[in-house]
C-alpha positions as CSV (number, residue, x, y, z in Angstrom):
1,X,18.3,1.0,4.5
2,X,17.3,3.4,7.3
3,X,13.9,4.2,8.8
4,X,10.8,3.0,7.0
5,X,8.3,5.1,9.0
6,X,5.1,3.3,9.6
7,X,5.2,1.0,6.6
8,X,4.5,-2.5,7.7
9,X,6.5,-5.1,5.8
10,X,4.3,-8.2,5.2
11,X,6.2,-11.5,4.8
12,X,3.5,-14.2,5.1
13,X,0.0,-14.9,3.9
14,X,-1.1,-15.1,7.6
15,X,0.3,-11.7,8.3
16,X,-1.4,-10.3,5.2
17,X,-4.8,-11.7,6.2
18,X,-4.4,-10.3,9.7
19,X,-3.4,-6.9,8.5
20,X,-6.2,-6.4,6.1
21,X,-8.7,-7.7,8.6
22,X,-7.5,-5.6,11.5
23,X,-7.7,-2.2,9.8
24,X,-10.7,-3.0,7.6
25,X,-12.4,0.3,8.3
26,X,-9.3,2.4,7.7
27,X,-7.8,3.1,4.3
28,X,-5.0,0.6,3.6
29,X,-2.4,1.4,1.0
30,X,-0.5,-1.7,-0.2
31,X,2.8,-1.2,-2.0
32,X,3.5,-4.2,-4.1
33,X,7.2,-4.0,-4.8
34,X,10.2,-6.1,-5.6
35,X,13.8,-5.9,-4.4
36,X,15.2,-5.8,-7.9
37,X,12.8,-3.0,-9.1
38,X,14.5,0.4,-9.4
39,X,11.3,2.5,-9.3
40,X,10.2,0.6,-6.2
41,X,13.4,1.5,-4.4
42,X,13.1,5.1,-5.7
43,X,9.6,5.7,-4.3
44,X,10.1,3.8,-1.0
45,X,11.4,6.8,1.0
46,X,8.4,8.9,-0.3
47,X,6.0,6.1,0.8
48,X,7.7,6.1,4.2
49,X,7.2,9.9,4.5
50,X,3.5,9.6,3.6
51,X,3.2,6.9,6.3
52,X,4.8,9.2,8.9
53,X,2.5,12.1,7.9
54,X,-0.7,10.0,7.7
55,X,-1.0,7.8,10.8
56,X,-4.7,7.3,10.1
57,X,-3.8,5.3,7.0
58,X,-2.3,1.8,7.1
59,X,0.7,1.3,4.8
60,X,1.7,-2.3,3.9
61,X,4.6,-3.3,1.7
62,X,4.5,-6.7,0.0
63,X,7.4,-8.2,-1.9
64,X,5.9,-9.8,-5.0
65,X,8.6,-12.4,-5.2
66,X,8.1,-13.4,-1.6
67,X,4.2,-13.5,-1.7
68,X,3.5,-14.3,-5.3
69,X,0.1,-15.7,-4.5
70,X,-1.1,-12.5,-2.9
71,X,0.2,-10.4,-5.8
72,X,-1.6,-12.8,-8.2
73,X,-4.9,-12.7,-6.1
74,X,-5.0,-9.0,-6.4
75,X,-4.1,-8.8,-10.1
76,X,-0.7,-7.2,-9.7
77,X,1.2,-7.3,-12.9
78,X,3.7,-4.4,-12.8
79,X,5.9,-3.0,-10.1
80,X,5.4,-0.9,-8.1
81,X,1.6,-1.2,-7.9
82,X,-0.2,0.6,-5.1
83,X,-3.6,-0.8,-4.1
84,X,-6.0,1.2,-2.0
85,X,-8.3,-1.1,0.1
86,X,-11.3,-0.2,2.2
87,X,-13.5,-2.8,3.9
88,X,-11.6,-5.5,2.1
89,X,-12.3,-4.1,-1.3
90,X,-10.1,-2.3,-3.8
91,X,-11.1,1.4,-4.0
92,X,-8.2,2.6,-6.1
93,X,-5.0,1.6,-7.9
94,X,-1.8,3.4,-9.0
95,X,0.6,1.6,-11.2
96,X,4.1,3.0,-11.3
97,X,6.2,5.3,-9.1
98,X,3.9,8.2,-9.5
99,X,4.3,10.3,-6.3
100,X,1.6,12.9,-7.1
101,X,-1.0,10.4,-8.2
102,X,-0.3,8.2,-5.1
103,X,-0.7,11.2,-2.7
104,X,-3.8,12.5,-4.4
105,X,-5.5,9.1,-4.4
106,X,-4.8,8.7,-0.6
107,X,-6.2,12.2,0.0
108,X,-9.2,11.4,-2.1
109,X,-10.0,8.3,-0.1
110,X,-9.3,9.8,3.3
111,X,-10.6,13.3,2.8
112,X,-14.2,12.3,2.1
113,X,-14.4,9.4,4.5
114,X,-16.3,11.5,7.0
115,X,-19.1,12.2,4.5
116,X,-19.8,8.5,3.8
117,X,-23.4,7.5,4.4
């Protein structure tokens, strides 16, 4: 379906573990989606745009049907769910295809990262 920007599609538990370890000190935005989910498909181009504009943030897409155990581990119950991870911990969560909230949450967690103790 065209260019997905810098969004990394994650298809295995091993890949997931590597991705969240590798970029631990960066903000990681995880898009938990499903191929059958209309809102997930609708917001995907927006997420790809954000990924292009924000190279300092790691964007990962997880298909909940493909990686059910990861979705379950992180308490994902609705699609799309965006989790914001830093240092392996959840620092934020947006449930639903809410573009403004998604963008604001990313800015919130990247904008003040330089002031952390």
